[in-house]
Backbone as a ProteinNet text record, in pm:
[ID]
protein_1_A
[PRIMARY]
MVHVSWDDANAYAKWAGKRLPTEAEWEWAARGGLKDKIYPWGDEHISTGAVKANSWEGSFPYDNAVKDLFFYSAPVKSYEPNPYGLYDMAGNVWEWCSDWYNFDYYKELNSGKVKNPQGPEESYDPYNPYIDQRVIRGGSFLCNDDYCAGYRVASRMKSSPDTGSQHTGFRCVKPL
[TERTIARY]
77.9	-5.8	91	44.2	124.8	44.5	70.9	3.6	-72.2	-2	-33.4	36.2	-38.9	62.7	83.2	173.1	205.9	71.1	-16.1	-137.9	-214.5	-231.8	-316.6	-263.9	-122.3	-57.3	-73.4	-43.9	-39.2	-203.2	-309.7	-453.2	-464.6	-412.5	-418.7	-370.9	-246.2	-188	-246.9	-293.6	-386.6	-495.8	-571.9	-695	-651.9	-556	-504.5	-456.1	-454.6	-381.6	-231	-182.3	-32.8	8.9	138.2	177.7	304.7	334.7	448.6	576.7	693.4	811.5	904.6	970.9	1055.7	1153.3	1239.8	1343.2	1448.7	1487.6	1575.7	1521.6	1406.9	1352.8	1345.7	1327.4	1304.6	1445.6	1547.1	1705.6	1746.9	1704.5	1766.5	1683.4	1548.9	1479.5	1544.6	1579	1648.7	1775.5	1877.5	1989.5	1974.9	1874.9	1850.8	1973.8	2018.3	2131	2246.3	2281.2	2406.6	2465.6	2574.6	2643.2	2747.4	2739.7	2807	2792.2	2710	2683.7	2603.5	2632.8	2583.8	2420.2	2409.8	2268.4	2189.6	2065.8	2004.9	2054.2	2117.5	2194.3	2331.1	2373.2	2542.8	2590.5	2741.1	2795.8	2812.8	2756.2	2754.9	2682.4	2722.8	2661	2526.5	2429.6	2293.3	2300.1	2398.6	2405.7	2471.3	2541.2	2634.9	2564	2589.9	2531.5	2378.9	2320.1	2172.4	2093.2	1982.6	1887.8	1834.1	1854.3	1816.2	1716.3	1679.9	1590.7	1527.2	1440	1356.2	1394.4	1492.4	1560.8	1591.1	1628.1	1635.6	1739	1750.6	1865.2	1901.2	1970.2	2011.4	2031.4	2003.1	2030.5	1891.1	1884.5	1739.8	1724.5	1631.7	1495.6	1454.5	1580.1	1550.3	1542	1634.5	1640.1	1633.3	1550	1556.4	1578.4	1654.8	1691.2	1596.9	1543.6	1437.4	1481.9	1600.9	1684.4	1595.1	1546.3	1460.1	1320.6	1275.1	1169.3	1032.3	1079.4	961.5	991.7	900.4	926.9	883	750.8	696.6	757.9	646.3	655.5	662.2	721.6	709.8	624.9	565.9	489	566.1	501	584.7	618.6	751.3	817.6	871.5	903.8	975.2	1116.7	1191.4	1329.2	1353.2	1453.7	1504	1466	1434.3	1420.9	1567.3	1565.7	1696	1685.6	1791.5	1827.7	1707.2	1644	1527.1	1405.7	1404	1277.8	1197.1	1253.5	1178.5	1211.6	1083.6	1105.6	1115.1	1174.4	1175.7	1214.4	1308	1380.7	1456.3	1492.6	1539.4	1485.1	1465.1	1396.9	1270.7	1198.3	1067.4	974.7	966.1	876	957.1	964.2	1028.3	889.7	934.6	844.8	848.3	728.3	710.3	762.2	807.7	842.6	757.6	774.7	683.2	769.3	878.1	987.3	968.3	962.5	975.3	1121.4	1156.6	1262.4	1338.2	1462.2	1545.7	1670.9	1736.3	1851.8	1964.5	1929.7	2069.4	2025.3	1942	1905.8	2001.8	2102.2	2205.3	2314.8	2338.7	2448.9	2416.9	2261	2235.7	2261.6	2218	2247.7	2371.3	2475.9	2629.4	2677.5	2601.7	2668.8	2667.3	2605.9	2584.2	2544.1	2542.9	2512.6	2344.7	2289.7	2125.9	2105.9	2012	1949.8	1822.3	1782.1	1632.8	1579.6	1653.7	1598.8	1443.2	1382.8	1234.6	1206.4	1314.6	1310.2	1269.9	1300.2	1328.4	1195.3	1163.8	1013.4	971.7	1038.6	986.9	1052.7	1013.1	1069.9	1171	1290.7	1355.3	1440.7	1437.2	1525.6	1561.2	1674.5	1728.8	1702.4	1663.1	1659.4	1515.5	1433	1280.3	1223.1	1248.5	1224.8	1085.1	1002.9	834.6	754.4	816.9	738	785.7	671	696.3	725.8	823.8	842.4	852.2	837.9	855.2	955	1015.9	1130	1065.4	1130.4	1084.3	1221.2	1220.2	1346.7	1321.7	1439.5	1424.8	1466.4	1450.3	1436.4	1305.3	1341.9	1247.1	1275	1182.6	1209.5	1262.2	1268.6	1329.6	1455.5	1511.3	1656.1	1746.2	1860.4	1982.7	2108.4	2219.8	2327	2386.2	2349.2	2364.8	2290.4	2187.7	2136.7	2082.4	2059.4	1993.3	2023.2	2099.3	2123.3	2037.6	1911.4	1833.9	1788.5	1843.6	1835.2	1947.8	2057.6	2123.2	2087.2	2097	2033.5	2037.5	2148.9	2153.1	2089	2046.3	1991.2	1877.1	1839.8	1734.7	1689.5	1566.5	1481.4	1355.3	1302.6	1191.8	1074.8	983.1	857.8	751.3	667.9	565.6	455	412.5	309.9	190.9	162.1	43.2	52.3	145.6	206.6	193.1	122.3	135.6	193.1	270.7	328.3	353.8	334.8	380.4	462.8	554	688.3	695.7	589.5	577.8	473.6	521.7	420.1	455.2	422.9	448.1	439	492.8	481.3	440.4	372.2	351.9	410.6	448.7	511.7	419.6	406.3	295.4	363.3	288.4	365.3	374.1	483.9	487.9	383.8
-121.7	1.2	116.5	226	338	452.8	585.5	712.3	693.6	658.2	646.2	706.6	789.2	872.6	781.3	824.1	745.3	713.8	817.4	810.9	729.3	706.6	606.6	465.9	448.9	313.6	278.7	364.7	320.5	278.8	357	316.1	182.3	160	18.7	-97	-49.1	-177.4	-192.2	-112.4	-135.6	-221	-167.1	-236.3	-403.1	-412.3	-557.8	-621.2	-553.3	-614.9	-642.8	-563.9	-540.9	-400	-376.4	-229.4	-213.7	-102.2	-53.7	-75.5	-130.1	-156.5	-39	-68.3	56.1	71.3	174.7	194.3	74.5	49.6	-53.3	-196.8	-239.8	-371.6	-366.6	-240.9	-225.2	-272	-212.5	-239.9	-358.1	-426.8	-559.1	-659.1	-668.8	-715.7	-687.3	-572.6	-547.5	-609.2	-640.6	-685.7	-834.6	-891.5	-1036.5	-1131.2	-1071.2	-1171.1	-1144.2	-1058.6	-1036.1	-906.3	-953.4	-848	-738	-636.8	-527.1	-502.1	-546.5	-547.9	-412.8	-361.5	-228	-225.9	-350.1	-374.3	-486.5	-520.8	-634.5	-770.6	-736.8	-862.7	-874.6	-794.1	-781.2	-674.8	-693.9	-540.7	-508.5	-601.3	-588.2	-454.6	-360.9	-249.5	-278.2	-174.4	-220.4	-213.2	-146.8	-150.2	-270.9	-343.5	-444.1	-564.7	-646.3	-778.6	-789.3	-881.2	-902.7	-787.9	-750.8	-654.9	-707.4	-597.8	-666.8	-586.5	-466.7	-382.4	-290.1	-232.8	-120.6	10.5	66.9	211.3	270.3	414.5	472.5	463.4	412.5	365.6	459.1	566.3	676.1	808.4	894.6	1048.1	1110.8	1121.5	1163.9	1294.1	1377.5	1295.3	1285	1281.2	1293.8	1150.1	1069.1	953.5	811.7	749.3	599.9	501.7	436.7	311.1	188	176.7	84.4	-62	-66.3	-204.4	-299.9	-253.1	-351.1	-373.1	-311.7	-322	-234.6	-156.2	-92.3	68.7	172.3	297.8	347.7	290.6	325.3	205.8	189.6	88.9	-50	-168.9	-285.3	-348	-476.9	-567.3	-624.3	-668.2	-726.3	-863.7	-889.6	-1013.7	-1024.5	-911.8	-881.5	-918.2	-913.7	-922.4	-1040.3	-1095.4	-1198.1	-1159.8	-1243.7	-1191.9	-1191.3	-1124.9	-1122.6	-1268.5	-1267.9	-1407.2	-1430.8	-1334.3	-1383.6	-1402.8	-1392.9	-1430.5	-1313.2	-1183.2	-1057.2	-986.8	-958.2	-890.8	-739.1	-699.3	-545.7	-449.7	-513.2	-435.8	-323.2	-318.4	-201.5	-144.3	-19.2	28	8.2	26.3	21.2	122.8	141.3	228.8	259.7	365.6	409	354.8	307.4	246.2	324.9	336.8	409.4	322.7	379.1	323.5	397.5	327.8	388.8	504.3	520.4	609.9	767	861.5	990.8	997.3	1098.8	1139.9	1255	1221.2	1310.8	1296.9	1422.3	1435.3	1365.6	1392.7	1342.9	1207.3	1139.2	1009.2	908.8	915.4	807.6	846.5	985.8	1043	985.6	1008.2	941.8	809.2	719.8	606.8	542.4	611.1	592	621.7	675.5	718.5	597	503	381.4	267.7	153.2	40.6	2.4	12	26.2	-113	-181.1	-299.9	-270.4	-281.2	-267.1	-126	-36.3	114.3	116.2	186.5	214.6	361.8	424	552.4	655.3	781.6	914.3	967.8	1013.2	1060.6	1174.5	1240.5	1363.6	1366.8	1438.6	1488.7	1595.1	1583.6	1729.2	1696.8	1815.5	1815.8	1970.3	2014	2142.3	2192.8	2132.6	2171.2	2239.8	2169.9	2181.5	2152.9	2238.4	2243	2261.2	2304.9	2325.4	2222.4	2117.6	2017	1880.7	1810.3	1693.9	1600	1510.5	1412.9	1263.9	1153	1024.8	967.9	854.2	800.6	701.6	729.4	626	556.4	420.3	354	282.7	243.5	143.6	207.4	333.6	402.3	353.4	412.9	409.6	388.7	360.1	358.6	485.5	607.4	719.9	747.3	662	670.3	629.4	697.6	676.1	724.9	670.8	714.4	836	921.6	1043.6	1162.1	1113.1	1208.5	1138.6	1018.9	949.3	788.4	733.2	605.5	544.9	571.1	531.6	364.1	295.5	166.5	86.7	164.7	114.3	89.7	-17.7	-44.8	20.8	102.1	213.7	333	349.4	500.6	497.5	646.5	679.1	815.2	814.1	969.8	982.6	1102.5	1139	1211.7	1225.6	1279.2	1321.2	1420.4	1438.3	1325.9	1293.5	1197.7	1211.7	1335.3	1331.1	1322.3	1301.7	1312.5	1153.2	1152.1	1032.8	1043	965.2	981.6	833.1	870.9	748.1	644.1	695.1	607.2	613.9	599.3	578.7	470.9	367.6	269.7	212	106.1	56	-108.8	-158.1	-298.4	-318.7	-412	-435.7	-537	-538.3	-630.5	-683.4	-814.6	-894.1	-904	-877.6	-911.8	-1052	-1082.9	-1239.9	-1300.3
25.1	-2.4	-2.9	-83.4	-73.5	-79.1	-92	-60	84.9	166.2	327.9	422.5	500.9	571.2	711.2	807.8	932	1012.9	1030.7	1111.3	1057.4	936.6	853.5	886.3	844.7	871.1	1003.1	1096.4	1253.1	1282.7	1222.4	1269.9	1192.2	1078.1	1022.5	1117.2	1127.4	1209.1	1350.6	1412.2	1552.2	1510.3	1409	1375.2	1347.3	1265	1236.9	1373.4	1471	1599.3	1575	1503.5	1475.8	1514.7	1475	1490.1	1392.5	1386.7	1303.6	1382.5	1300.9	1380.4	1415.2	1509.3	1568.7	1458.5	1433.6	1368.9	1393	1511.1	1549.6	1483.5	1505.5	1451.4	1306.2	1237.8	1106.8	1057.1	1098.1	1065.1	1090.5	1195.2	1217.4	1130.6	1082.6	994	861	810.8	695.2	695.1	778.5	762.9	759.6	793.6	780.9	842.4	942.9	1010.8	953.9	844.6	762.2	872.3	931.4	1030.1	940.1	976.9	904.2	773.1	724.2	569.7	521.5	391.9	368.9	328.3	241	186.3	241.2	205.4	291.3	195.1	90.3	9.5	35.7	119.3	129.9	116	42.4	13.5	-147.5	-201.3	-362.8	-398.1	-465.5	-497.1	-574	-545	-603.7	-762.9	-802	-942.8	-1025.6	-950.7	-1002.5	-988	-1106.6	-1097.2	-1130.9	-1089.9	-1083.5	-1028.8	-1067	-1013.8	-877.2	-770.2	-636.7	-565.7	-636.2	-575.4	-686.9	-650.1	-725.6	-692.1	-789.3	-767.7	-891.4	-873.4	-994.5	-1069.9	-1200.5	-1248.5	-1374.3	-1344.5	-1484.3	-1392.9	-1459.1	-1426.2	-1367.1	-1243.3	-1181	-1211.2	-1234.1	-1261.9	-1419.4	-1488.2	-1635.1	-1706.2	-1662	-1728	-1640.8	-1653.2	-1568.1	-1651.3	-1645.9	-1748.5	-1734.7	-1631.7	-1586.9	-1596.4	-1560.4	-1565.8	-1469.4	-1366.3	-1247.3	-1312.6	-1426.3	-1511.6	-1458	-1341.9	-1292.9	-1294.9	-1343.2	-1340.9	-1207.5	-1160.5	-1013.4	-922.6	-833.2	-709.9	-824.9	-762.7	-827	-725.2	-790.6	-702	-589.7	-484.2	-390.8	-435.6	-376.4	-409.6	-548.1	-623.6	-742.5	-743.7	-603	-604.7	-503.2	-511.1	-407.8	-250.7	-145.9	-39.5	72.3	176.3	244.3	292.8	393.5	454.4	546.6	608.6	683.1	599.2	485.4	404	386.6	399	401.2	263.2	183.6	52.9	78.3	-45.9	-49	69.1	145.1	225.1	203.9	84	2.7	-135.7	-143.8	-244.4	-258.2	-379	-396.2	-306.2	-179.9	-116.8	22	47.3	191.7	295.4	402.7	495.2	636.5	666	792	923.3	1015.1	1137.4	1258.1	1367.2	1490.5	1549.5	1531.7	1597.3	1548.1	1642.6	1588.3	1537.1	1461	1398.1	1482.5	1548.9	1619.8	1564.6	1523.8	1468.7	1563.8	1668.9	1764.9	1838.6	1799.5	1840.3	1854.5	1745.2	1729.6	1851.1	1837.7	1949.2	2070.2	2123.3	2254.1	2267	2181.7	2166.7	2192.9	2124.7	2155.1	2253.7	2344.1	2501.1	2570.7	2562.8	2636.8	2569.4	2636.1	2576.8	2577.2	2450.2	2447.7	2368.1	2425.3	2351.1	2331.9	2210.4	2130.8	2169.5	2133.7	2153	2095.3	2178.6	2139.7	2063.6	2021.5	1987.6	2068.3	2014.2	2118.9	2138.6	2233.2	2290.3	2211.5	2124.8	2060.7	1949.8	1848.9	1729.3	1746.4	1656.6	1653.9	1516.9	1475.7	1310.6	1328	1358.6	1334.7	1197.2	1076.9	985.9	948.8	1033.1	1039.1	1154.8	1241.8	1395.5	1415.9	1344	1363.3	1322.2	1271.4	1211.4	1282	1342.9	1391.3	1297.6	1296.3	1183.5	1241.7	1158.1	1201.6	1097.2	1138.3	1049.4	944.2	842.1	726.7	688.1	661.2	630.7	479.8	412.9	296.6	176.4	165.5	20.7	-60.9	-184.8	-278.2	-391.8	-488.6	-656.8	-712.7	-623.5	-669.4	-600	-523.2	-474.2	-579.4	-576	-657.7	-593.1	-620.2	-554.8	-564.3	-664.9	-675.6	-592.4	-515.3	-440.9	-287.3	-309.8	-210.8	-210.5	-122.6	-116.5	-7	-8	111.1	88	7.3	-9	89.6	137.8	222.2	367	412.7	539.1	663.3	658.6	794.5	746.3	616.1	579.1	655.5	672.5	736.4	674.8	682.6	649.2	732	712.9	794.5	714.1	765.8	695.3	792.7	776.9	864.2	891.6	1002.6	1009	937.1	865.8	795.7	649.2	638.5	458.4	394.9	297.3	208.5	83.5	14.4	-108.6	-193.5	-346.9	-416.4	-389.8	-303	-270.9	-131.6	-68.9	96.3	135.9	194.4	244	396.5	413.2	536.4	555.9	674.7	693.1	821.6	887.2	1031.7	1102.6	1202.3	1284.2	1392.6	1437.1	1485.7	1645.3	1735.2	1876.3	1891.9	1968.3	1986.6	2071.6
[MASK]
++++++++++++++++++++++++++++++++++++++++++++++++++++++++++++++++++++++++++++++++++++++++++++++++++++++++++++++++++++++++++++++++++++++++++++++++++++++++++++++++++++++++++++++++

């Protein structure tokens, strides 16, 4: 599902008896058990070898070579899953996480040993201090190394929770 705001994605997840993943859960799942790797499939660059994800291939926004066969979002399971069996953890659409976006949050985490962080308690972005924002992860079909390598596992972005776009979606997690 795309064109969905965080507010609507969160409401759907609750309705379905699920929730949105924390940013830490999302990254752990995207890594698929591969330690210290750049992408969900390992370290091979996205444009090397077989097509691994839906991303912009060419000069954005003028030319997309469409090597991945999709100009916009791709159907789920169009590419190989990661080692955990999860599909589309890179590219295709950005995915909402439950966390507020806080510019300094990783500094706070690095100050001590934190296990399974639940995210900051409030939003803070010095570049946009008057708008609350939530974390989105995974990149989208609009990402390209020239301006946005969002398909890297550690990449993070933010958006206001009332925003929905054609390259933003979500996935739910189910409590144990």
